[in-house]
C-alpha positions in Angstrom: -79.1 15.9 104.6 -82.4 16.1 102.7 -85.0 18.6 103.8 -88.5 17.4 104.3 -90.8 18.0 101.4 -92.6 20.9 103.2 -89.3 22.8 103.7 -88.0 22.6 100.2 -88.0 25.8 98.2 -87.7 26.2 94.5 -84.7 28.2 93.4 -85.5 31.2 91.2 -83.8 29.5 88.2 -86.1 26.5 88.6 -89.1 27.9 86.8 -92.3 26.1 87.6 -95.0 26.7 85.0 -98.2 27.3 86.8 -100.1 26.7 83.6 -98.6 23.4 82.4 -101.0 21.4 80.3 -101.8 17.8 81.2 -103.5 15.2 79.1 -107.0 14.4 80.5 -107.2 17.8 82.3 -108.9 21.0 81.1 -106.6 23.4 79.3 -105.7 26.5 81.3 -107.2 29.9 80.6 -105.7 31.7 77.6 -106.6 34.4 75.0 -105.0 34.9 71.7 -105.5 36.8 68.4 -105.7 35.0 65.1 -105.9 36.0 61.5 -109.3 37.1 60.3 -109.8 39.2 63.4 -110.6 36.1 65.5 -110.0 35.9 69.2 -109.3 32.4 70.5 -109.7 31.5 74.1 -109.7 28.3 76.2 -113.6 28.4 76.0 -114.3 30.0 72.6 -114.6 26.6 71.0 -116.3 24.6 73.7 -118.7 22.1 72.1 -116.2 21.7 69.3 -113.1 19.6 69.0 -110.0 21.9 68.7 -106.7 21.1 67.0 -103.9 23.5 67.8 -100.7 22.8 65.9 -97.6 24.7 66.9 -94.9 25.2 64.2 -91.6 27.1 64.2 -91.9 29.7 61.4 -94.1 30.9 58.5 -92.7 30.2 55.0 -90.1 27.6 56.0 -90.1 24.2 54.2 -91.4 21.9 56.9 -94.0 24.5 58.2 -95.2 25.1 54.6 -95.7 21.4 54.0 -97.5 20.9 57.3 -99.8 23.8 56.7 -100.6 22.5 53.2 -101.4 19.1 54.6 -103.8 20.5 57.2 -105.3 22.6 54.3 -105.8 19.6 52.1 -107.5 17.7 54.9 -109.4 20.7 56.3 -112.8 19.6 55.0 -112.4 16.2 56.7 -111.5 17.9 60.0 -114.6 20.1 59.8 -116.8 17.1 58.9 -115.4 15.4 62.0 -116.4 18.4 64.1 -113.0 20.0 64.6 -111.7 23.5 64.4 -108.0 23.8 63.3 -105.6 26.6 64.3 -101.9 27.0 63.5 -99.8 28.7 66.2 -96.4 30.3 65.9 -94.4 33.3 67.1 -94.7 35.1 63.8 -96.6 38.4 63.7 -100.1 38.9 62.2 -98.7 40.4 59.0 -96.5 37.4 58.4 -99.5 35.1 59.2 -101.8 36.9 56.9 -99.3 36.7 54.0 -98.6 33.0 54.7 -102.3 32.2 54.9 -103.0 34.0 51.6 -100.0 32.5 49.8 -101.1 28.9 50.7 -104.8 29.6 50.6 -105.3 28.2 54.1 -109.0 27.8 55.0 -108.2 28.0 58.8 -106.8 30.8 60.9 -103.3 31.3 62.3 -102.6 32.5 65.9 -99.9 35.1 66.3 -98.2 34.2 69.6 -95.6 37.0 69.4 -95.1 37.1 73.2 -94.8 33.3 73.4 -97.6 33.0 76.0 -99.3 30.0 74.4 -95.9 28.5 73.4 -94.8 28.5 77.1 -98.2 27.4 78.4 -98.1 24.4 76.0 -94.4 23.8 76.7 -93.2 23.9 73.1 -90.3 26.4 73.6 -87.1 24.4 73.4 -83.4 25.2 73.2 -82.0 24.1 69.8 -78.6 24.2 68.3 -78.7 26.0 64.9 -75.5 26.5 62.9 -73.5 25.8 66.1 -75.4 28.4 68.2 -77.9 27.8 71.0 -81.2 29.4 70.1 -84.7 29.3 71.5 -87.1 27.6 69.0 -90.5 26.1 68.8 -90.8 22.3 68.9 -93.3 21.2 66.3 -96.2 19.9 68.3 -100.0 19.3 68.0 -102.6 19.3 70.7 -106.1 17.7 70.5 -108.7 19.3 72.8 -112.1 17.8 73.3 -115.4 19.5 73.0 -115.4 19.7 76.8 -112.1 21.7 76.9 -110.0 18.8 78.1 -106.7 18.0 76.5 -107.2 14.6 74.9 -103.9 13.9 73.1 -100.6 15.6 72.3 -97.9 15.0 69.8 -94.5 16.6 70.5 -91.3 16.8 68.5 -93.1 15.3 65.6 -92.1 14.7 62.0 -94.4 16.2 59.3 -94.9 13.1 57.0 -98.1 11.2 58.0 -98.8 13.5 61.0 -101.9 15.2 59.7 -103.5 11.9 58.9 -102.7 10.6 62.4 -104.4 13.7 64.0 -107.4 13.3 61.7 -107.8 9.7 62.7 -107.6 10.8 66.4 -110.3 13.5 65.8 -112.6 10.9 64.2 -112.1 8.5 67.1 -112.9 11.3 69.5 -116.0 12.2 67.7 -117.1 8.6 67.5 -116.6 8.2 71.3 -118.7 11.4 72.0 
């Protein structure tokens, strides 16, 4: 027999994320450290469009390609009024090296404790070489100047993605 809604209890293994992000809702509170000694929070870029792209790991082929594509279009993002940040679980030293090697004009957020990764729901179980591992699903989030999540891309493929995000940023700026 089903219990009424008010009497249902969540089991401990059914983790409910209190900070789940939802399109067309303000992003929850967060604070993170980025390269260049920058602190990024949910309000640090209010008044500016914010692009957060989550990627699995520094210096891997797909992540390098994606970073280079954001780098190559960076001036267009800035012109359209957007700040761009890459986010991964790598530490600050790895990020600083990756940023220098690729001459990235934007900062990288070191989410070593996976707080942002969990908040944005990008931590996924993957099968790698026959073993189950926890990995980051390549995803991008577009946050409006008002701090509201406007669009998300999850489980994306790198080719053509940066152009798609830039197009969305330009549309958002035009609508403002």
